[in-house]
C-alpha positions as CSV (number, residue, x, y, z in Angstrom):
1,M,38.2,247.2,68.1
2,L,36.4,249.1,70.4
3,K,36.7,253.0,70.3
4,A,37.5,252.9,74.2
5,D,40.6,250.2,73.3
6,L,41.8,252.1,69.8
7,R,41.8,255.4,72.1
8,T,43.8,253.6,74.7
9,K,46.5,251.9,71.6
10,Y,46.6,255.6,69.6
11,K,47.6,257.6,73.1
12,A,50.5,254.5,73.4
13,L,51.2,254.9,69.8
14,R,51.6,259.2,70.1
15,K,53.2,258.7,73.7
16,P,56.5,258.4,72.1
17,L,57.3,259.9,69.1
18,T,59.7,262.5,69.4
19,F,59.3,266.3,68.3
20,D,61.2,265.6,65.2
21,E,58.7,262.5,63.5
22,I,56.5,264.9,64.9
23,M,57.3,268.5,62.6
24,N,58.0,265.4,59.6
25,D,55.2,264.1,59.9
26,S,53.3,266.9,60.9
27,L,55.1,268.3,57.2
28,A,54.4,265.7,55.1
29,I,50.8,265.8,55.9
30,A,49.8,268.8,55.2
31,N,52.2,268.1,51.4
32,N,49.9,265.3,50.8
33,C,47.0,267.5,51.7
34,L,47.4,269.7,48.3
35,Y,46.2,266.7,46.4
36,L,43.1,266.6,48.1
37,P,40.0,268.6,46.2
38,V,39.3,271.8,47.8
39,W,41.7,274.1,46.7
40,D,37.9,276.1,45.2
41,K,36.8,276.3,48.4
42,T,36.6,279.0,51.0
43,Y,36.3,278.4,54.5
44,F,37.9,275.9,56.1
45,H,38.1,274.7,60.1
46,L,41.4,273.9,61.3
47,F,41.9,272.9,64.6
48,L,45.0,273.7,66.1
49,P,47.3,270.8,68.6
50,I,46.5,269.7,71.8
51,E,50.6,269.8,72.2
52,A,50.6,267.0,75.1
53,Q,48.5,265.0,73.5
54,K,50.6,265.1,70.2
55,E,48.6,265.9,67.3
56,V,49.3,267.0,64.1
57,N,51.0,270.2,64.3
58,T,48.6,272.4,61.7
59,E,51.2,274.6,61.4
60,F,51.9,273.7,57.8
61,L,48.5,273.5,56.9
62,L,47.8,277.3,58.5
63,Q,50.7,278.9,56.1
64,I,49.2,276.8,53.1
65,L,45.9,278.2,54.1
66,A,47.2,282.5,55.0
67,G,49.3,280.9,50.9
68,R,45.6,280.7,49.2
69,D,44.5,283.2,50.7
70,K,41.7,280.8,52.8
71,E,39.2,282.1,55.3
72,V,40.1,279.9,57.7
73,V,38.5,279.3,60.8
74,V,39.0,278.2,64.9
75,S,37.0,276.3,67.3
76,K,36.5,278.0,71.2
77,S,35.3,274.6,73.5
78,D,32.8,275.2,75.9
79,F,32.8,272.4,78.5
80,E,29.6,272.7,79.8
81,T,27.5,272.3,76.7
82,G,29.6,270.2,75.4
83,S,29.1,272.8,72.4
84,M,31.6,275.0,69.9
85,T,31.7,278.7,68.4
86,H,33.7,279.5,65.7
87,Y,35.3,282.9,64.7
88,L,37.8,283.5,61.4
89,L,41.3,283.2,62.4
90,T,42.9,287.0,61.7
91,D,46.4,288.9,62.1
92,N,44.7,290.6,65.8
93,T,42.8,287.1,66.5
94,K,44.1,286.6,70.1
95,L,45.0,282.5,71.5
96,K,44.7,281.5,74.8
97,V,45.2,278.2,75.9
98,N,42.6,276.6,77.6
99,N,42.1,274.3,80.9
100,Y,42.8,270.9,78.8
101,G,45.8,272.4,76.4
102,I,43.5,273.1,73.0
103,P,45.1,277.2,72.0
104,E,42.0,279.0,71.3
105,P,41.1,282.2,70.7
106,V,40.4,284.3,73.1
107,D,37.2,286.1,70.9
108,G,36.8,287.6,67.1
109,L,34.7,287.2,64.1
110,E,32.2,284.7,64.7
111,V,31.7,282.7,62.2
112,P,27.9,280.2,61.5
113,A,28.8,276.6,61.8
114,H,26.8,276.0,57.8
115,K,28.9,279.2,56.1
116,I,31.6,277.1,56.7
117,D,33.1,274.3,53.2
118,V,36.4,272.6,54.5
119,V,36.7,270.6,58.1
120,F,40.2,268.8,58.6
121,V,38.8,267.3,61.5
122,P,41.4,265.8,65.2
123,L,41.5,261.6,65.6
124,L,43.1,259.2,67.6
125,A,41.7,256.5,65.4
126,Y,40.2,255.9,61.8
127,D,38.6,253.2,60.3
128,K,38.5,252.1,56.9
129,K,35.1,253.2,56.3
130,G,36.2,256.2,57.1
131,N,34.8,256.5,60.9
132,R,36.8,258.4,63.6
133,V,37.6,258.0,67.2
134,G,38.5,260.8,69.0
135,Y,39.1,261.6,72.5
136,G,34.8,261.3,74.3
137,K,33.3,264.7,74.5
138,G,31.3,264.0,71.3
139,F,31.9,268.3,69.9
140,Y,33.4,267.0,66.7
141,D,30.7,265.7,66.2
142,R,28.2,267.8,66.9
143,F,29.9,270.5,65.1
144,L,30.3,268.6,61.9
145,S,26.3,268.4,62.7
146,E,25.7,271.2,62.3
147,C,27.7,271.8,59.3
148,K,26.0,271.8,55.9
149,P,24.8,268.3,54.0
150,D,28.1,268.8,52.0
151,V,31.1,269.9,54.3
152,I,34.2,268.1,53.0
153,K,35.6,266.3,56.4
154,I,39.4,265.6,56.7
155,G,40.7,264.2,59.0
156,L,44.9,264.0,60.1
157,S,46.3,261.3,61.0
158,Y,49.9,259.9,61.8
159,F,49.0,256.0,61.3
160,D,47.0,253.9,58.9
161,P,43.6,253.2,59.7
162,E,42.1,250.1,61.9
163,E,39.5,247.4,60.1
164,R,36.8,248.4,61.5
165,I,35.8,250.4,64.5
166,S,32.8,248.1,65.9
167,D,30.8,250.3,69.0
168,L,29.3,253.4,66.8
169,T,26.6,254.7,67.1
170,E,24.0,257.7,64.9
171,H,25.7,260.2,66.1
172,D,28.8,259.2,64.9
173,V,30.4,261.5,61.7
174,K,31.6,260.0,58.7
175,L,35.5,261.6,57.2
176,N,35.9,262.0,53.0
177,F,39.1,262.0,53.2
178,C,42.5,261.1,55.9
179,V,45.5,262.2,54.7
180,T,48.8,260.3,56.8
181,P,52.3,260.7,55.8
182,E,52.3,258.2,53.0
183,G,49.0,259.8,51.9
184,E,44.7,260.0,51.0
185,I,42.2,258.3,52.0
186,Q,39.1,258.7,49.8
187,F,36.2,257.2,51.2
């Protein structure tokens, strides 16, 4: 299926999700992340969800990371350059929701992409080979290409994979895992 069609399909599938369904599925996803072979790592990049898009709520995952004393990194997007700047999330980090509904750090201690060990990746859809579809701006593909080659890329999704995304490009970065409310998939 084409990326544009998948975007339309999965936005429509998310639309009727209730607050309780989002919270219950997000908790199940966070709990299933506990089974991933990543807990010996230090720097974890976490996306903060766009509530209006009904993205997976990463608050539960944030609590797990904090409870395991992991260094949590969050990003600020530059829509003019298509790039992201990454900051250590601390108790003093001030967050502000940008014009696209994305909670972002106002400032803080910058973390270079090559220091990050694990990236939790937002997505709309993914396929059985670990290819993902986001919103189409390329922020995460650019960011992931700046990370070290062995960075672990984990998608979070309410849904099962599609059979195949048909219009991939050389810039698309594959996931290593995707976690759903039912469990984890390794690619």
